[in-house]
FIMARPA-113832 format. One record per residue: residue in one letter; x, y, z of N, C-alpha, C, O in turn. Coordinates in steps of 0.1 Angstrom, whole numbers, padded with zeros to 4 digits, always signed. Each point is the difference from the previous one (the first is absolute). Example, Ala and Ser with C-alpha at 12.3 -4.5 7.8 and 13.67 -1.06 7.14 Angstrom:
# residues 2
a+0132-0057+0078-0009+0012+0000+0009+0012+0000+0010+0000+0007s-0014+0011-0014+0009+0011+0000-0008+0011+0008+0005+0011+0001
# end
This chain:
# residues 337
x-0266+0160+0143+0004+0001-0015+0008-0012-0004+0009-0005+0007x-0012+0000-0019+0007-0012-0005+0009+0004-0011-0004+0008-0009x+0016-0014+0008+0009+0001-0011-0002-0012-0009+0003-0011+0004x-0008+0013-0016-0002-0011-0009+0013-0005-0006+0010+0006+0001x-0011-0018-0006+0012-0006-0007+0005+0008-0011+0012+0002-0002x-0021+0004-0005+0003+0009-0012+0008+0012+0005+0010+0004-0006x-0015+0002+0017+0007+0012+0006+0014-0004+0005+0010+0007-0001x-0009-0019+0007+0013-0005+0005+0010-0002-0011+0011+0004+0001x-0016-0009-0012+0009-0003-0012+0006+0014-0005+0012+0000-0003x-0020+0010+0004+0005+0013-0006+0007+0009+0010+0002+0012-0002x+0001-0018+0014+0006+0008+0011+0015-0004+0002+0002-0012+0002x+0007+0021-0003+0014-0003+0002+0005+0011+0010+0003+0011-0003x-0003-0015+0016+0003+0010+0010+0011-0004+0010+0005+0008+0008x-0002-0021-0007+0010-0005+0010+0013-0004-0007+0000-0009-0009x+0011+0015+0014+0013-0003-0005+0008-0009+0008+0011-0005-0004x-0015+0002+0017+0007-0008+0009-0001-0015-0005-0010-0004-0006x+0020-0004+0010+0000-0014-0005-0009-0009+0009-0002+0002+0012x-0004-0012-0019-0006-0011+0006+0011-0011+0000+0005-0003-0011x-0002-0003+0022+0011-0010+0001-0006-0014+0002-0008-0001+0010x+0011-0008-0018-0005-0014+0001+0012-0009+0004+0011+0001-0007x-0012-0009+0017+0010-0009+0004-0005-0014-0002-0010-0005+0005x+0018-0002-0014-0004-0014-0004+0007-0011+0007+0013+0001+0002x-0020-0011+0002+0007-0012+0006-0005-0012-0008-0007+0001-0010x+0012-0013+0014-0003-0012-0008-0014-0003-0001-0005-0007-0009x-0003+0011+0019-0015-0002+0000-0007+0006-0012-0010-0005-0005x+0016+0016-0001-0006+0006-0012+0002-0009-0012-0010-0001-0007x+0022-0004+0006+0002-0009-0012-0008-0013+0002-0006-0005-0010x+0004+0000+0022-0008-0012+0002-0014+0003-0003-0007-0009-0005x+0002+0020+0009-0014+0004-0003-0002+0001-0015-0011-0003-0005x+0021+0008-0002-0001+0003-0014+0000-0014-0008-0006-0001-0010x+0014-0008+0015+0002-0013-0008-0001-0012+0009+0009-0007+0002x-0021+0005+0004-0002-0012+0009+0002-0013-0007+0004-0010+0006x-0006+0010-0019+0002-0013-0008+0013+0000-0007+0003-0010-0007x+0006+0020+0009+0013+0000-0006+0001+0010-0011-0010+0007-0003x+0022-0006-0003+0002+0010-0010-0005-0005-0014-0008-0009+0000x+0013+0015-0010-0004-0003-0014+0002-0015-0003-0008-0006-0008x+0018+0000+0014+0004-0014-0003-0004-0009+0011+0003-0012+0000x-0011+0017+0010-0005-0008+0011+0010-0002+0011-0002-0008+0009x+0013+0016-0009+0010-0001+0011-0006+0007+0012-0006+0011-0001x+0006-0019+0012-0006+0005+0012+0009+0011+0007+0013-0001-0001x-0019+0011+0006+0008+0010+0007+0002-0005+0015-0009-0002+0007x+0022+0000-0004+0003-0005+0014-0001+0011+0010+0002+0011-0002x-0005-0015+0014+0001+0008+0012+0012-0006+0008+0005-0010-0003x-0001+0018+0013+0012-0004+0008-0001-0014+0006+0009-0007+0002x-0022+0004+0002-0001-0013+0007-0002-0012-0009-0001-0011+0005x+0000+0013-0018-0001-0011-0009+0009+0001-0012-0001-0008-0010x+0011+0017+0011+0009+0002-0012+0008-0012-0003+0002-0003-0012x+0003-0004+0022+0009-0011-0003-0008-0011-0008+0005-0006-0009x-0017+0003+0014-0008-0010-0007-0005+0005-0014+0001-0008-0010x-0005+0020+0009-0004+0006-0013+0011-0001-0011-0003-0003-0011x+0015+0006+0015+0011+0001-0009+0007-0014-0001+0009-0002-0008x-0013-0008+0016+0006-0013-0001+0014+0000+0005+0008-0007-0006x-0005+0013+0017+0013+0002+0005+0003-0010+0012+0010+0002+0007x-0019-0012-0005+0002-0008+0012+0013-0008+0000+0007+0000+0010x-0003-0005-0022+0013-0008+0000+0012+0010+0002+0009-0004+0007x-0010+0016-0012+0011+0009+0002+0002+0004+0015+0011+0000+0005x-0023+0002+0001+0000+0004+0014+0005-0012+0009+0008+0001+0009x-0012-0013-0013+0005-0012+0007+0015-0002-0001+0006-0005+0010x+0000+0009-0021+0015-0001-0001+0008+0008+0010+0011-0002+0002x-0018+0012+0004+0007+0008+0010+0003-0008+0013+0010+0003+0006x-0018-0013-0004+0002-0008+0013-0004+0007+0012+0003-0004+0011x-0009+0016-0012-0005+0008+0011-0014-0004+0004-0008-0005-0008x+0005+0007+0021-0014-0001+0004-0005+0014+0003+0006+0009+0006x-0018-0006-0011-0006+0013+0001-0012+0000+0009-0009-0008-0001x+0008+0018+0010-0011+0002+0009-0012+0006-0006-0011-0001+0005x+0013+0007-0017-0011+0007-0007-0001-0005-0014+0010-0004-0006x-0022+0005+0000-0002-0003-0014+0000+0013-0008-0001-0001-0013x+0003+0012+0019+0001+0013-0007+0013+0001-0008+0011-0002+0006x-0012+0005-0018+0012+0000-0009+0010+0010+0004+0012-0004+0000x-0016+0015+0005+0010+0010+0004+0008-0005+0012+0012+0002+0001x-0018-0009+0008+0007-0005+0012+0010-0011-0005+0011-0001+0005x-0016-0008-0014+0009-0011-0005+0012+0006-0007+0011-0004+0002x-0014+0014-0011+0011+0006-0007+0010+0007+0009+0012-0001-0002x-0017+0007+0013+0009+0006+0010+0009-0010+0006+0012+0002+0003x-0017-0014+0000+0008-0011+0007+0010-0005-0010+0012-0002+0004x-0015+0001-0017+0010-0005-0010+0011+0011-0002+0011-0004-0001x-0015+0016+0001+0009+0011-0002+0011+0001+0011+0011+0004-0003x-0014-0009+0015+0009+0001+0011+0012-0010-0002+0010+0001+0006x-0013-0012-0014+0010-0011-0001+0009+0003-0013-0005-0002-0011x+0017+0005+0014+0009+0003-0012+0002-0012-0008+0004+0001-0012x-0005-0013+0018+0002-0012-0008-0011-0003-0010+0001-0009-0009x-0012+0016+0010-0012-0002-0008-0001+0011-0011-0011+0001-0006x+0021+0006+0003-0001+0011-0010-0004-0005-0014-0008+0007-0006x+0012-0019+0002-0004-0005-0013-0015-0003+0000-0007+0003-0010x+0002-0009+0020-0015-0003+0001-0007+0014+0001-0011+0001-0006x+0016+0008+0014-0007+0013+0001-0001+0007-0014-0010+0005-0003x+0021-0005-0004+0000+0006-0014-0009-0007-0009-0007+0006-0008x+0006-0019+0009-0009-0008-0008-0015+0003+0003-0009+0002-0008x+0007+0000+0021-0013+0004+0005-0004+0014-0005-0012+0001-0005x+0021+0008+0006-0003+0014-0005-0003-0001-0015-0009+0007-0005x+0017-0015-0003-0003+0000-0014-0013-0006-0003-0007+0004-0010x+0003-0015+0017-0013-0006-0002-0012+0010+0002-0010+0000-0007x+0011+0007+0018-0010+0010+0003-0001+0011-0011-0011+0003-0004x+0023+0002+0000+0000+0010-0011-0006-0006-0012-0008+0007-0007x+0011-0019+0003-0005-0006-0012-0015-0002+0000-0006+0004-0009x+0001-0009+0020-0014-0002+0001-0008+0013-0001-0010+0000-0008x+0013+0010+0015-0007+0012-0001+0002+0007-0013-0009+0007-0006x+0022-0008+0001+0003+0006-0013-0008-0005-0012-0002+0007-0010x-0003-0020+0011-0008-0006-0011-0015+0003+0001-0007-0004-0009x+0003+0011+0019-0014+0002+0002-0005+0011-0009+0008+0010-0003x-0020-0011-0002-0006+0010-0010-0014+0003+0004-0008-0008+0004x+0004+0021-0007-0014+0003+0001-0008-0007-0011+0005-0003-0011x-0018+0000+0014-0009-0005-0010-0002+0010-0011+0003+0012+0003x-0008-0016-0014-0002+0010-0011-0012+0009+0003-0001+0011-0007x-0008-0014+0016-0012+0008+0002+0004+0010+0012+0009-0002+0007x-0017+0013-0006+0002+0009+0011-0001-0007+0014-0008-0009+0002x+0017+0014+0007+0000-0006+0013-0001+0011+0011-0001+0012-0004x+0001-0016+0016+0000+0010+0011+0012+0010-0001-0001+0011+0003x+0012-0017-0007+0012+0009-0002-0002+0011-0011+0004+0011+0002x-0010-0015-0013-0003+0009-0010-0010+0011+0005+0002+0012-0002x-0012-0016+0009-0010+0009+0006+0007+0009+0010-0004+0012+0001x+0013-0017+0007+0006+0008+0010+0009+0011-0006-0002+0012+0003x+0010-0015-0013+0009+0010-0006-0007+0010-0008+0003+0012+0000x-0014-0016-0007-0008+0009-0007-0008+0009+0008-0004+0011-0004x+0001-0014+0017-0008+0007+0009+0007+0011+0008-0006+0007+0008x+0019-0006-0010+0008+0010+0007+0007+0009-0011+0001-0004-0011x+0003+0016+0016+0006+0010-0009+0015+0000+0002+0005-0006+0009x+0002+0014-0017+0014+0000+0001+0006+0009+0011+0012+0001+0002x-0021+0004+0006+0003+0007+0013+0001-0011+0011+0005+0003+0011x-0011-0015-0013-0001-0010+0010+0011-0010+0000+0008+0000-0010x-0007-0008+0020+0011-0010+0001-0005-0013+0004-0009-0001+0009x+0015-0010-0014-0002-0013+0005+0013-0005+0005+0010-0001-0008x-0009-0003+0020+0012-0005+0006-0003-0015+0003-0009-0004+0008x+0017-0005-0014-0003-0014+0001+0011-0008+0007+0012+0003-0002x-0016-0012+0010+0009-0010+0007+0002-0012-0009+0007-0009+0004x-0014+0007-0015-0001-0012-0007+0011-0003-0010+0005+0009-0006x+0000-0021+0005+0010-0004-0009-0006-0003-0014+0007+0002-0010x-0020-0005+0009-0005-0004-0013-0001+0012-0010+0002+0011+0004x-0003-0015-0017+0001+0010-0011-0013+0007-0003+0000+0009-0009x-0011-0012+0015-0013+0004-0005-0002+0015+0000-0006+0005-0010x+0010+0002+0020-0002+0015+0000+0008+0006-0011-0006+0009-0007x+0018-0013+0005+0008+0006-0011-0006-0004-0014+0000+0009-0009x-0005-0021+0007-0006-0004-0012-0013+0008-0003-0003+0004-0011x-0004-0001+0022-0013+0008-0002+0004+0015-0004-0007+0005-0008x+0017+0000+0015+0005+0014-0004+0004+0000-0015-0003+0009-0007x+0010-0019+0003+0005-0001-0013-0011+0000-0011+0001+0007-0010x-0011-0016+0012-0010-0001-0010-0011+0010+0000-0008+0001-0010x+0008+0007+0021-0010+0012+0000+0007+0013-0002-0007+0010-0002x+0020-0010+0004+0007+0013+0001+0002+0007-0013+0003+0012+0000x-0005-0019-0011+0001+0007-0013-0012+0009-0003+0001+0010-0008x-0012-0012+0015-0012+0008-0002-0004+0010+0011-0007+0009-0002x+0013-0012+0014-0005+0007+0012+0012+0005+0008+0011-0007+0001x-0013+0018+0006+0010+0005+0010-0003-0008+0013-0011+0002+0006x+0020-0010-0002-0002-0009+0011+0008+0003+0013+0009+0009-0001x-0013-0015+0012+0007+0003+0013+0015-0004-0001+0004-0009-0008x+0004+0015+0016+0014-0004+0001+0001-0012+0010-0008-0001+0009x+0018-0007-0011+0001-0013+0007+0013+0000+0008+0011+0004-0005x-0012-0008+0017+0012-0002+0009+0001-0014+0004-0010-0007+0003x+0022+0001-0002+0002-0014+0003+0008-0001+0014+0012+0003+0001x-0020-0006+0009+0005+0000+0013+0008-0013+0004+0008+0001+0009x-0010-0011-0016+0009-0012-0001+0005+0000-0014-0001+0010-0007x+0007-0021+0003+0004-0001-0014-0012-0004-0009-0011-0003+0005x+0013+0002-0018-0010-0004-0009+0007-0006-0013+0010+0005-0005x-0016-0016+0000+0007-0008-0010+0000+0008-0014+0008-0003-0008x-0017+0013+0007-0001+0007-0013+0009+0013+0000+0001+0006-0010x+0005-0003+0022+0006+0013+0001+0015-0001+0003+0005-0009+0007x+0003+0018-0014+0014+0000+0002+0004+0015+0001-0008+0009-0003x+0021-0006+0006+0004+0014+0002+0014+0001-0004+0008-0009+0000x-0004+0022-0003+0014+0003-0004+0008+0001+0013-0004+0007+0009x+0015-0014-0008+0009+0000+0011+0005+0014+0003+0004+0002+0012x-0003+0006-0022+0005+0014+0002-0012+0010+0003+0002+0012+0001x-0014-0018+0001-0011+0009+0005-0007+0008-0011-0007+0009+0003x+0010-0013-0016-0006+0008-0011-0015-0002-0001-0008+0009-0003x+0003-0022+0004-0014-0002-0004-0004-0014+0006+0008-0008+0005x-0021+0006-0005-0006-0013+0002-0007-0004-0012-0005+0008-0008x+0005-0021+0005-0006-0005-0013-0004-0015+0001+0000-0006+0010x-0003+0001-0022-0003-0014-0001+0012-0009+0002+0011+0003-0005x-0013-0014+0012+0010-0010+0002+0005-0005-0014-0008-0004-0008x+0021+0004+0006+0006-0004-0013+0003+0011-0009+0006-0002-0011x-0010+0014+0014+0002+0012-0009+0014+0007+0004+0006-0004+0011x-0002+0013-0019+0012+0007+0002-0003+0014+0004-0011+0005-0003x+0020+0002+0011-0003+0014+0004+0001+0009-0012+0010-0001-0008x-0019+0010+0006-0001+0009-0011+0011+0011+0001+0002+0007-0009x+0003-0006+0021+0010+0011+0003+0015-0005-0003+0007+0006-0007x-0004-0018+0014+0014-0004-0001+0002-0013-0008+0011-0004-0003x-0022-0003-0001+0000-0012-0008+0003-0012+0008+0000-0011-0006x+0002+0011+0019+0002-0012+0008-0013-0008+0002-0011+0006+0000x+0013-0019+0001-0012-0008+0002-0005+0003+0014+0007+0001+0010x-0020+0001-0009-0006+0003+0013+0001-0012+0009-0001-0012-0004x+0002+0015+0017+0002-0011+0010-0013-0004+0005-0008+0008+0005x+0005-0021-0005-0013-0005+0005-0001+0003+0015+0010+0000+0008x-0022+0003-0003-0003+0003+0014+0001-0013+0008-0004-0011-0005x+0009+0011+0017+0001-0011+0009-0014-0003+0006-0007+0009+0004x+0003-0022-0004-0013-0004+0006+0001-0004+0014-0008+0004+0009x+0018-0012-0005+0000-0007+0013+0010+0007+0009+0012+0002-0003x-0016+0000+0015+0008+0005+0011-0003-0009+0013-0012-0004+0002x+0022+0001+0006-0003-0007+0013-0010+0009+0008+0002+0012+0000x-0011-0018+0007-0010+0008+0008+0007+0009+0009-0004+0011+0002x+0014-0016+0005+0007+0008+0010+0009+0011-0006+0005+0008+0008x-0004-0008-0021+0009+0010-0006-0007+0009-0010+0006+0004-0010x-0019-0002+0012-0007+0008-0010+0003+0015+0003-0008+0008+0004x+0020-0004-0008+0005+0014+0002-0002+0007-0014+0008-0002-0009x-0018+0010+0008-0004+0006-0013+0010+0011-0003-0001+0006-0011x+0010-0003+0020+0010+0011-0004+0012-0006-0006+0008+0008-0006x-0005-0021+0006+0012-0006-0005-0001-0001-0015+0010+0004-0007x-0021-0008+0001-0001-0001-0014-0004+0013-0006-0010+0007+0004x+0019-0002-0013-0002+0014-0005-0013+0002-0007-0006+0010+0002x+0002-0019-0010-0012+0001-0008-0012+0001+0010-0009+0008-0001x+0008-0018+0010-0011-0001+0009+0000+0012+0009-0011+0005+0003x+0022+0000+0001+0001+0012+0009-0006+0012-0007-0007+0008+0006x+0010-0006-0019-0006+0011-0007-0015-0001-0002-0008+0009+0001x+0003-0022-0002-0014-0002-0001-0007+0004+0013-0011+0006+0000x+0017-0010+0011-0006+0003+0013+0001+0015+0003-0010+0005+0006x+0020+0001-0010+0001+0015+0002-0012+0007-0007-0005+0010+0005x+0002-0015-0017-0011+0006-0008-0013-0002+0006-0008+0009+0002x+0005-0022+0003-0013-0003+0006-0001+0008+0013-0011+0004+0003x+0022-0002+0004-0001+0008+0012-0004+0014-0003-0008+0006+0008x+0013-0001-0018-0004+0014-0004-0014+0001-0004-0007+0010+0004x+0002-0019-0013-0013+0002-0005-0011-0003+0011-0011+0005-0001x+0014-0014+0010-0009-0003+0011-0003+0013+0008-0011+0002+0005x+0021+0006-0003-0001+0012+0007-0011+0010-0006-0006+0008+0007x+0004-0009-0020-0008+0009-0007-0013-0007-0005-0009+0007-0006x+0007-0020+0009-0012-0007-0005-0013+0004+0007+0000+0003+0012x-0011-0002-0020-0013+0003+0006-0007-0013+0004-0009-0001+0008x+0013-0011-0015-0006-0013+0003+0011-0010-0002+0008+0000-0009x-0009-0011+0017+0008-0012-0002-0009-0012+0000-0009-0001+0008x+0012-0007-0018-0008-0013-0002+0010-0011+0002+0010-0001-0007x-0012-0008+0017+0008-0012+0002-0008-0011-0007-0011-0004+0005x+0017-0002-0015-0007-0011-0007+0008-0013+0001+0011-0002-0006x-0016-0007+0015+0006-0013+0001+0013-0001+0006+0008-0010-0001x-0004+0020+0009+0013+0000+0007-0003-0003+0015-0007+0009+0007x+0011-0020-0001-0003-0004+0013+0009+0006+0011-0002-0003+0012x+0012+0010-0015+0010+0006+0010+0005-0012+0009-0001+0001+0012x+0008-0011-0018+0005-0011+0008+0011+0005+0009+0006+0010-0002x-0004-0018+0013+0010+0003+0010+0014+0001-0007+0009+0007+0005x-0007-0015-0015+0013+0000-0007+0003+0013-0007+0011+0003-0004x-0021+0005+0002+0001+0013-0006-0001+0011+0010-0004+0012-0003x+0008-0014+0015-0001+0010+0011+0007+0013-0004-0005+0011+0003x+0017-0013-0009+0008+0012-0003-0008+0008-0011+0001+0013+0000x-0007-0020-0009-0008+0007-0011-0012+0008+0006-0002+0011-0004x-0005-0017+0014-0011+0006+0006+0005+0013+0007-0007+0010+0000x+0018-0011+0007+0005+0011+0007+0004+0012-0009-0003+0011+0003x+0009-0015-0015+0003+0011-0010-0013+0006-0005-0001+0013-0001x-0009-0021-0001-0013+0006-0005-0006+0009+0011-0005+0011-0003x+0005-0016+0015-0006+0008+0011+0008+0013+0002-0007+0011+0003x+0020-0011-0003+0008+0012+0001-0004+0010-0011-0001+0012+0003x-0001-0017-0015-0004+0009-0011-0014+0006+0002-0002+0012-0003x-0007-0021+0007-0014+0005+0002-0001+0010+0011-0008+0009+0000x+0016-0011+0011+0000+0010+0011-0010-0003+0010-0006-0010+0000x+0004+0020+0009-0009-0001+0011-0014+0000-0005-0004+0009-0008x-0005-0019+0012-0013+0000-0005-0008+0012+0003-0010+0003-0007x+0013+0004+0018-0007+0012+0004+0003+0012-0010-0007+0010+0000x+0017-0012-0008+0003+0010-0011-0006-0004-0013+0002+0007-0010x-0008-0019+0010-0006-0005-0013-0016-0001+0002-0005-0010-0004x-0001+0020+0010-0014-0001+0004-0009+0001-0012-0012-0003+0001x+0017+0008-0013-0009+0001-0012+0002-0011-0010-0008-0003-0008x+0020-0004+0009+0003-0010-0010-0008-0013+0003-0005-0003+0011x+0003-0005-0022-0008-0012+0001+0009-0012-0002+0010+0001-0008x-0013-0012+0014+0008-0012+0000-0010-0011-0004-0009-0003+0007x+0012-0004-0019-0009-0010-0005+0008-0013+0000+0012-0001-0004x-0018-0010+0008+0006-0013+0000-0009-0010-0008-0012-0001+0002x+0018-0005-0012-0006-0011-0008+0006-0013+0004+0011-0003-0003x-0019-0005+0010+0005-0012+0006-0011-0009+0004-0011+0005+0004x+0013-0018-0004-0011-0010+0003+0000-0003+0015-0009-0007+0005x+0019+0012+0003+0000-0002+0014-0011+0008+0007-0005+0009-0006x+0002-0013+0018-0010+0006+0008+0004+0015+0003+0011+0003+0003x-0021+0005-0002+0002+0015+0002+0007+0002+0013+0009+0009+0000x-0013-0015+0011+0007+0002+0013+0015-0003-0001+0008+0007+0006x-0005-0018-0013+0014-0004-0001+0008+0011-0008+0011+0003+0004x-0017+0001-0015+0006+0010-0008+0001+0014+0007+0011+0007-0001x-0021-0004+0009+0001+0013+0008+0011-0001+0010+0007+0010+0002x-0005-0021+0004+0012-0002+0009+0013+0001-0007+0009+0007+0005x-0008-0013-0016+0013+0000-0008+0004+0014-0004+0011+0004+0001x-0021+0004-0006+0003+0013-0006-0004+0012+0009+0000+0011-0004x-0003-0014+0017-0004+0011+0009+0010+0011+0001-0004+0012+0002x+0018-0014-0003+0009+0011+0000-0001+0010-0011+0005+0011+0000x-0013-0015-0011-0002+0009-0011-0014+0006-0001-0002+0009-0009x-0007-0013+0018-0014+0004-0002-0004+0010+0011+0002-0002+0012x-0007+0014-0017-0006+0010+0009-0014-0003+0002-0008+0002-0009x+0004-0005+0021-0014-0002+0004-0008-0009-0010+0004-0012-0002x-0014+0018-0004-0008-0007-0009+0003+0002-0015-0007-0004-0009x+0019+0009+0006+0004+0004-0013+0006-0012-0007+0011+0000-0005x-0019-0011+0004+0005-0012-0007-0012-0007-0006-0011+0001+0005x+0014-0010-0014-0011-0009-0006+0007-0013-0004+0012+0000-0004x-0020-0011+0006+0005-0013-0003-0009-0006-0011-0012-0001+0002x+0018-0005-0012-0008-0007-0011+0007-0013-0002+0013-0001-0001x-0021-0009-0002+0006-0013-0002+0002-0003-0015+0007-0009-0004x-0012+0018-0005+0000-0002-0014+0005+0013-0007-0005+0011+0004x+0015-0012-0013+0005+0012-0006-0011+0008-0007+0000+0012+0000x-0010-0018-0006-0011+0007-0007-0010+0007+0009-0008+0007-0005x+0010-0008+0018-0008+0008+0009+0008+0011+0006-0005+0008+0008x+0017-0006-0013+0010+0010+0005-0003+0014-0005-0007+0001-0010x+0013+0008+0016-0001+0014-0004+0006+0002-0014-0005+0007-0008x+0016-0014+0005+0007+0001-0013-0010-0005-0011-0001+0006-0010x-0005-0018+0012-0008-0006-0010-0013+0008-0002-0006-0001-0011x+0001+0008+0021-0012+0008-0002+0001+0014-0003-0010+0007-0002x+0023-0002+0003+0002+0014-0004+0013+0000-0008+0010+0008+0003x-0009-0015-0014+0013-0002-0007+0005+0014-0006-0008+0008-0006x+0021-0006+0008+0007+0012-0004-0006+0013+0006+0005+0011-0003x-0014-0013+0013-0006+0012+0007-0001-0003+0015-0009+0005+0007x+0019-0013-0002-0001-0004+0014+0001+0013+0009-0006+0001+0010x+0015+0008-0014+0002+0012+0007-0012+0009+0000-0004+0006+0010x-0002-0005-0022-0012+0009-0001-0012-0006+0008-0007+0008+0007x+0005-0021-0007-0010-0006+0008+0003+0002+0015-0010+0002+0008x+0022-0004-0004+0004+0003+0014-0003+0014+0004-0006+0002+0010x+0009+0008-0019-0003+0014+0004-0014+0002+0001-0005+0007+0010x-0003-0012-0019-0014+0003+0000-0007-0006+0012-0009+0006+0007x+0013-0019-0003-0007-0006+0011+0005+0004+0014-0007+0002+0009x+0020-0002-0008+0006+0002+0013+0003+0015+0004+0000+0003+0012x+0002+0005-0022+0003+0014+0003-0012+0009-0002-0003+0008+0008x-0004-0010-0020-0012+0008-0003-0013-0007+0006-0010+0007+0000x+0011-0019+0006-0011-0007+0006-0012-0001-0009-0012+0002+0004x+0015-0006-0017-0011-0002-0009-0002-0015-0003+0009-0008+0002x-0021+0005-0006-0003-0014-0004+0007-0001-0014-0001+0009-0008x+0006-0021+0005+0007-0002-0013-0006-0013-0006-0003-0010+0007x+0003+0010-0020-0005-0011-0008+0012-0008-0004+0010+0006-0004x-0011-0019+0005+0011-0009-0005+0001+0000-0016-0010+0003-0007x+0022-0005+0003+0002-0001-0015+0009-0013-0002+0011+0001-0004x-0017-0013+0006+0007-0012+0000+0006-0003-0013-0006+0002-0011x+0019-0007+0011+0006-0004-0013-0007-0012-0006-0005-0008+0007x+0006+0007-0020-0007-0011-0007+0008-0013+0001+0008-0003-0009x-0009-0005+0020+0009-0011+0002-0002-0012-0009+0009-0008-0002x-0020+0008-0006-0002-0011-0009+0004+0003-0014+0000-0008-0009x+0005+0021+0007+0003+0004-0014+0013-0006-0005+0009-0002+0008x-0008+0000-0021+0013-0004-0006+0008+0012-0002-0004+0011+0003x+0016-0013-0008+0009+0012-0001-0004+0011-0008+0000+0012+0004x-0005-0014-0017-0005+0012-0007-0011+0008+0007+0001+0012+0000x-0010-0019+0006-0011+0007+0007+0005+0007+0012-0004+0011+0004x+0013-0018+0003+0006+0005+0012+0008+0013-0002-0002+0010+0006x+0010-0010-0017+0008+0011-0003-0008+0012-0005+0002+0012+0003x-0013-0015-0010-0009+0011-0004-0007+0006+0012-0001+0012+0000x-0002-0020+0010-0007+0005+0012+0009+0010+0007-0004+0010+0005x+0017-0015-0003+0010+0009+0007+0004+0012-0008+0005+0010+0006x-0006-0011-0019+0005+0011-0008-0007+0013+0003+0006+0011+0000x-0019-0012+0003-0007+0012+0003+0005+0007+0013+0001+0012+0001x+0003-0020+0009+0006+0006+0012+0013+0007-0003+0002+0010+0006x+0006-0017-0014+0013+0006-0003-0001+0013-0008+0008+0009+0001x-0018-0009-0010-0002+0012-0008-0003+0012+0009+0005+0011-0003x-0013-0013+0013-0002+0011+0010+0013+0005+0007+0002+0012+0001x+0006-0022+0002+0013+0003+0007+0009+0008-0010+0006+0009+0004x-0006-0013-0016+0009+0006-0010-0005+0015-0002+0008+0009-0001x-0021-0007+0000-0005+0013-0002+0003+0009+0012+0003+0012-0001x-0004-0018+0013+0004+0008+0013+0014+0004-0001+0004+0011+0005x+0005-0020-0009+0014+0004-0001+0003+0011-0010+0008+0009+0002x-0016-0009-0013+0002+0011-0010-0003+0014+0006+0005+0010-0005x-0014-0010+0014-0005+0013+0006+0007+0004+0013-0003+0010+0005x+0012-0019-0001+0008+0003+0013+0009+0012-0003+0007+0004+0009
# end
């Protein structure tokens, strides 16, 4: 028996969250030619060159064994005499990412946030503003997934008294205090996610939602050795793979499948995983806002399912009209709950 795309659209049966974990590779895939203004998205191994920080780094007088920015920053952080250079470096990184903007046309980030529901979560390691900007320009029309920031982010700030999270530069709606920008840079050896109060709360939430997720999608996150503590936190939340025999694990990455399988093996139960090199071949892009229903039909009910691919070439008016039908079904289902 086959479940048609039309039947899938009209089906609302899964309340568990789909959790997406974003890394720098997602932004790089979305903007290989740069942002709206042509600014290139740096990776850790070319950040110094991309941001033009060679002279600043040279002023430290240090010799570095690695070209990885996190390793270089950690070495600078150890030297108390270099605090002025370190602060200048932090400011330059914040400035560069803070000036980045989404193009005016729909992007992978727009398609991603529109393709998930408000029961779902996106947890991002990225400093760039693209995810927040996509949420902002689509959120007036649609109920979108909740976002968690596992490192800092240039668009996000928080109330020091714990009242709220909001846009960088805004004031707290509860106490009126200016929101505190999130911190971006930590020495590699000191990535203690429990020390920073804001980051600690974000990790506590992602740990809770991972326990209840029916599917996890890893998009462009390479699990670097510098993030060993982050991987351990994710693994602890996911639990024993023998207790996750029904859940699915999807990886969107250009690396070879064998390499990805080795990296993520602590999270994968036997054959319950899939690897795609392109976002538009993913479960999310082919079953937008119905990833749970498609999962149920194929993996629990053992039915053949028809894809319902998002219209990736559509402009915003056409795109929003296409997604509106999906949300109308969701709204109707809520009225009858």
